[in-house]
ROZA-880074 format. One record per atom (N, C-alpha, C): residue in three letters; atom name; x, y, z. Coordinates in pm, whole numbers, plus 50000, padded with zeros to 5 digits. Example, Ala and Ser with C-alpha at 12.3 -4.5 7.8 and 13.67 -1.06 7.14 Angstrom:
ROZA-880074
    r   a     c1     c2     c3
  Ala   N  51319  49431  50780
  Ala  CA  51230  49550  50780
  Ala   C  51320  49670  50780
  Ser   N  51285  49775  50708
  Ser  CA  51367  49894  50714
  Ser   C  51290  50003  50787
//
This chain:
ROZA-880074
    r   a     c1     c2     c3
  Unk   N  29555  67051  23877
  Unk  CA  29617  67171  23952
  Unk   C  29550  67296  23905
  Unk   N  29529  67312  23783
  Unk  CA  29466  67432  23731
  Unk   C  29328  67447  23788
  Unk   N  29247  67334  23790
  Unk  CA  29116  67339  23852
  Unk   C  29126  67374  24000
  Unk   N  29219  67312  24066
  Unk  CA  29239  67343  24205
  Unk   C  29277  67486  24224
  Unk   N  29366  67533  24146
  Unk  CA  29410  67670  24152
  Unk   C  29295  67764  24126
  Unk   N  29216  67734  24020
  Unk  CA  29095  67815  23997
  Unk   C  28997  67819  24114
  Unk   N  28982  67691  24167
  Unk  CA  28890  67685  24277
  Unk   C  28940  67768  24397
  Unk   N  29069  67761  24424
  Unk  CA  29127  67840  24532
  Unk   C  29113  67995  24501
  Unk   N  29138  68031  24383
  Unk  CA  29127  68168  24343
  Unk   C  28976  68211  24355
  Unk   N  28892  68125  24309
  Unk  CA  28750  68162  24319
  Unk   C  28704  68175  24464
  Unk   N  28755  68082  24550
  Unk  CA  28726  68094  24690
  Unk   C  28786  68219  24755
  Unk   N  28905  68246  24714
  Unk  CA  28976  68365  24763
  Unk   C  28898  68496  24721
  Unk   N  28851  68500  24598
  Unk  CA  28774  68612  24553
  Unk   C  28643  68622  24620
  Unk   N  28580  68507  24638
  Unk  CA  28456  68505  24711
  Unk   C  28473  68553  24858
  Unk   N  28582  68508  24917
  Unk  CA  28609  68543  25053
  Unk   C  28636  68692  25065
  Unk   N  28715  68744  24965
  Unk  CA  28742  68891  24965
  Unk   C  28615  68969  24939
  Unk   N  28531  68922  24855
  Unk  CA  28407  68990  24824
  Unk   C  28313  68993  24948
  Unk   N  28314  68877  25015
  Unk  CA  28232  68871  25142
  Unk   C  28288  68968  25246
  Unk   N  28419  68971  25253
  Unk  CA  28486  69057  25348
  Unk   C  28460  69200  25313
  Unk   N  28463  69234  25187
  Unk  CA  28433  69374  25139
  Unk   C  28291  69411  25173
  Unk   N  28200  69317  25151
  Unk  CA  28063  69345  25180
  Unk   C  28041  69370  25329
  Unk   N  28108  69284  25404
  Unk  CA  28098  69299  25550
  Unk   C  28153  69434  25598
  Unk   N  28268  69471  25541
  Unk  CA  28333  69598  25579
  Unk   C  28240  69714  25531
  Unk   N  28184  69702  25412
  Unk  CA  28091  69806  25363
  Unk   C  27964  69815  25457
  Unk   N  27918  69705  25493
  Unk  CA  27803  69693  25576
  Unk   C  27829  69759  25713
  Unk   N  27949  69730  25766
  Unk  CA  27989  69790  25893
  Unk   C  28005  69941  25875
  Unk   N  28060  69979  25765
  Unk  CA  28083  70123  25741
  Unk   C  27942  70196  25736
  Unk   N  27850  70134  25664
  Unk  CA  27718  70189  25652
  Unk   C  27640  70192  25788
  Unk   N  27660  70086  25859
  Unk  CA  27596  70081  25998
  Unk   C  27660  70188  26079
  Unk   N  27792  70199  26074
  Unk  CA  27859  70298  26156
  Unk   C  27814  70443  26115
  Unk   N  27799  70472  25990
  Unk  CA  27751  70600  25943
  Unk   C  27607  70620  25995
  Unk   N  27523  70519  25985
  Unk  CA  27391  70530  26036
  Unk   C  27381  70561  26182
  Unk   N  27471  70487  26257
  Unk  CA  27473  70511  26405
  Unk   C  27523  70654  26435
  Unk   N  27623  70695  26362
  Unk  CA  27673  70832  26379
  Unk   C  27568  70933  26342
  Unk   N  27495  70908  26233
  Unk  CA  27388  71000  26192
  Unk   C  27285  71009  26301
  Unk   N  27240  70898  26357
  Unk  CA  27139  70896  26464
  Unk   C  27191  70969  26585
  Unk   N  27317  70944  26619
  Unk  CA  27373  71012  26736
  Unk   C  27374  71168  26712
  Unk   N  27417  71199  26591
  Unk  CA  27413  71346  26558
  Unk   C  27272  71404  26571
  Unk   N  27177  71337  26518
  Unk  CA  27033  71384  26533
  Unk   C  26989  71391  26670
  Unk   N  27030  71291  26748
  Unk  CA  26992  71292  26889
  Unk   C  27057  71408  26959
  Unk   N  27182  71439  26930
  Unk  CA  27247  71552  27000
  Unk   C  27191  71686  26950
  Unk   N  27153  71695  26823
  Unk  CA  27091  71813  26774
  Unk   C  26956  71840  26842
  Unk   N  26884  71733  26864
  Unk  CA  26754  71743  26931
  Unk   C  26777  71783  27074
  Unk   N  26871  71725  27145
  Unk  CA  26902  71762  27283
  Unk   C  26946  71910  27285
  Unk   N  27023  71952  27194
  Unk  CA  27062  72095  27187
  Unk   C  26947  72186  27176
  Unk   N  26860  72150  27086
  Unk  CA  26738  72240  27060
  Unk   C  26653  72233  27192
  Unk   N  26638  72124  27258
  Unk  CA  26563  72118  27376
  Unk   C  26625  72205  27490
  Unk   N  26756  72196  27498
  Unk  CA  26829  72276  27599
  Unk   C  26812  72426  27568
  Unk   N  26822  72457  27443
  Unk  CA  26810  72600  27399
  Unk   C  26666  72643  27429
  Unk   N  26570  72562  27398
  Unk  CA  26434  72596  27421
  Unk   C  26408  72617  27570
  Unk   N  26459  72529  27658
  Unk  CA  26449  72545  27799
  Unk   C  26512  72675  27845
  Unk   N  26633  72700  27787
  Unk  CA  26707  72819  27831
  Unk   C  26627  72944  27790
  Unk   N  26566  72944  27670
  Unk  CA  26489  73061  27631
  Unk   C  26360  73072  27715
  Unk   N  26300  72962  27746
  Unk  CA  26181  72965  27831
  Unk   C  26217  73011  27970
  Unk   N  26326  72964  28019
  Unk  CA  26379  73009  28152
  Unk   C  26403  73159  28154
  Unk   N  26459  73209  28050
  Unk  CA  26493  73353  28041
  Unk   C  26360  73429  28034
  Unk   N  26265  73381  27959
  Unk  CA  26133  73446  27950
  Unk   C  26064  73447  28086
  Unk   N  26069  73339  28156
  Unk  CA  26003  73334  28286
  Unk   C  26075  73425  28386
  Unk   N  26205  73429  28378
  Unk  CA  26278  73516  28467
  Unk   C  26249  73667  28434
  Unk   N  26239  73692  28306
  Unk  CA  26207  73830  28265
  Unk   C  26070  73872  28315
  Unk   N  25971  73784  28303
  Unk  CA  25838  73813  28349
  Unk   C  25836  73827  28502
  Unk   N  25911  73744  28574
  Unk  CA  25919  73755  28723
  Unk   C  25980  73891  28759
  Unk   N  26087  73930  28689
  Unk  CA  26147  74055  28716
  Unk   C  26053  74176  28686
  Unk   N  25977  74163  28580
  Unk  CA  25880  74270  28548
  Unk   C  25770  74277  28659
  Unk   N  25732  74158  28708
  Unk  CA  25635  74150  28815
  Unk   C  25693  74220  28942
  Unk   N  25814  74189  28975
  Unk  CA  25874  74247  29092
  Unk   C  25883  74397  29076
  Unk   N  25920  74442  28960
  Unk  CA  25935  74586  28941
  Unk   C  25801  74655  28950
  Unk   N  25700  74593  28904
  Unk  CA  25562  74650  28912
  Unk   C  25524  74653  29063
  Unk   N  25547  74549  29135
  Unk  CA  25509  74545  29277
  Unk   C  25591  74651  29356
  Unk   N  25718  74668  29317
  Unk  CA  25801  74765  29386
  Unk   C  25741  74910  29358
  Unk   N  25708  74936  29233
  Unk  CA  25646  75065  29199
  Unk   C  25517  75093  29274
  Unk   N  25438  74982  29283
  Unk  CA  25313  74999  29356
  Unk   C  25334  75028  29506
  Unk   N  25431  74956  29564
  Unk  CA  25463  74978  29701
  Unk   C  25518  75117  29725
  Unk   N  25599  75163  29636
  Unk  CA  25659  75296  29647
  Unk   C  25545  75401  29631
  Unk   N  25461  75375  29537
  Unk  CA  25348  75468  29520
  Unk   C  25253  75476  29645
  Unk   N  25234  75359  29706
  Unk  CA  25150  75357  29832
  Unk   C  25225  75427  29938
  Unk   N  25353  75405  29947
  Unk  CA  25437  75472  30048
  Unk   C  25431  75624  30032
  Unk   N  25445  75669  29906
  Unk  CA  25440  75812  29882
  Unk   C  25302  75872  29915
  Unk   N  25195  75797  29873
  Unk  CA  25066  75839  29904
  Unk   C  25039  75848  30057
  Unk   N  25087  75750  30120
  Unk  CA  25071  75744  30268
  Unk   C  25143  75860  30332
  Unk   N  25258  75889  30287
  Unk  CA  25336  76007  30342
  Unk   C  25257  76133  30315
  Unk   N  25206  76145  30192
  Unk  CA  25129  76267  30161
  Unk   C  25006  76282  30250
  Unk   N  24939  76174  30268
  Unk  CA  24819  76180  30354
  Unk   C  24858  76209  30499
  Unk   N  24967  76150  30543
  Unk  CA  25006  76184  30682
  Unk   C  25054  76327  30693
  Unk   N  25123  76378  30593
  Unk  CA  25163  76519  30593
  Unk   C  25040  76614  30597
  Unk   N  24940  76580  30522
  Unk  CA  24818  76662  30517
  Unk   C  24748  76657  30652
  Unk   N  24740  76534  30710
  Unk  CA  24682  76521  30838
  Unk   C  24756  76605  30945
  Unk   N  24886  76596  30943
  Unk  CA  24964  76671  31033
  Unk   C  24943  76823  31016
  Unk   N  24937  76867  30892
  Unk  CA  24912  77009  30869
  Unk   C  24778  77050  30917
  Unk   N  24679  76968  30894
  Unk  CA  24547  76990  30937
  Unk   C  24540  77006  31095
  Unk   N  24604  76914  31160
  Unk  CA  24604  76917  31305
  Unk   C  24681  77041  31359
  Unk   N  24789  77073  31292
  Unk  CA  24861  77196  31334
  Unk   C  24776  77317  31320
  Unk   N  24702  77331  31207
  Unk  CA  24613  77440  31186
  Unk   C  24508  77444  31294
  Unk   N  24448  77331  31322
  Unk  CA  24345  77320  31426
  Unk   C  24404  77361  31561
  Unk   N  24528  77315  31589
  Unk  CA  24589  77342  31721
  Unk   C  24614  77498  31725
  Unk   N  24657  77556  31618
  Unk  CA  24681  77701  31612
  Unk   C  24551  77778  31635
  Unk   N  24448  77727  31567
  Unk  CA  24318  77794  31580
  Unk   C  24265  77786  31726
  Unk   N  24283  77668  31786
  Unk  CA  24238  77655  31924
  Unk   C  24314  77739  32020
  Unk   N  24447  77741  31998
  Unk  CA  24536  77822  32079
  Unk   C  24501  77967  32063
  Unk   N  24475  78012  31943
  Unk  CA  24438  78145  31912
  Unk   C  24303  78182  31984
  Unk   N  24211  78096  31986
  Unk  CA  24081  78117  32049
  Unk   C  24102  78123  32202
  Unk   N  24192  78049  32248
  Unk  CA  24224  78049  32392
  Unk   C  24283  78175  32433
  Unk   N  24384  78225  32356
  Unk  CA  24453  78348  32383
  Unk   C  24368  78472  32358
  Unk   N  24283  78468  32260
  Unk  CA  24198  78580  32222
  Unk   C  24057  78526  32206
  Unk   N  23986  78512  32316
  Unk  CA  23851  78464  32309
  Unk   C  23762  78562  32230
  Unk   N  23655  78510  32176
  Unk  CA  23566  78598  32108
  Unk   C  23499  78701  32199
  Unk   N  23459  78811  32146
  Unk  CA  23408  78925  32223
  Unk   C  23283  78883  32308
  Unk   N  23206  78800  32250
  Unk  CA  23087  78760  32325
  Unk   C  23124  78693  32458
  Unk   N  23231  78614  32454
  Unk  CA  23277  78547  32571
  Unk   C  23332  78648  32670
  Unk   N  23405  78746  32621
  Unk  CA  23461  78851  32706
  Unk   C  23342  78932  32768
  Unk   N  23251  78965  32693
  Unk  CA  23134  79044  32735
  Unk   C  23055  78968  32841
  Unk   N  23050  78841  32822
  Unk  CA  22972  78765  32928
  Unk   C  23046  78757  33051
  Unk   N  23171  78770  33059
  Unk  CA  23252  78768  33178
  Unk   C  23232  78895  33253
  Unk   N  23206  79002  33190
  Unk  CA  23190  79139  33259
  Unk   C  23064  79139  33325
//
């Protein structure tokens, strides 16, 4: 009986030890899997942040480009208006001069008519 009892106890201890090892092994595996999952999520977060920063940088550059184009267009528009205004002034002066000559012809022309 004693041998049998010892044998049973020994088997029970062995069984418990195996069970403890298995539980420990599962715990370690679970921790490893959790650690890998955490690393994977951190990597994904970094990638998303990197994409977000890149996207912001690209948007910022695009906006700067649009602003520059807008300034150039406005500058061209203002220059065009200035040139048109000068041309109009020049034509008005020429028209006044021609009208003045028509109303008051030069003396030589008047003399030739007499």
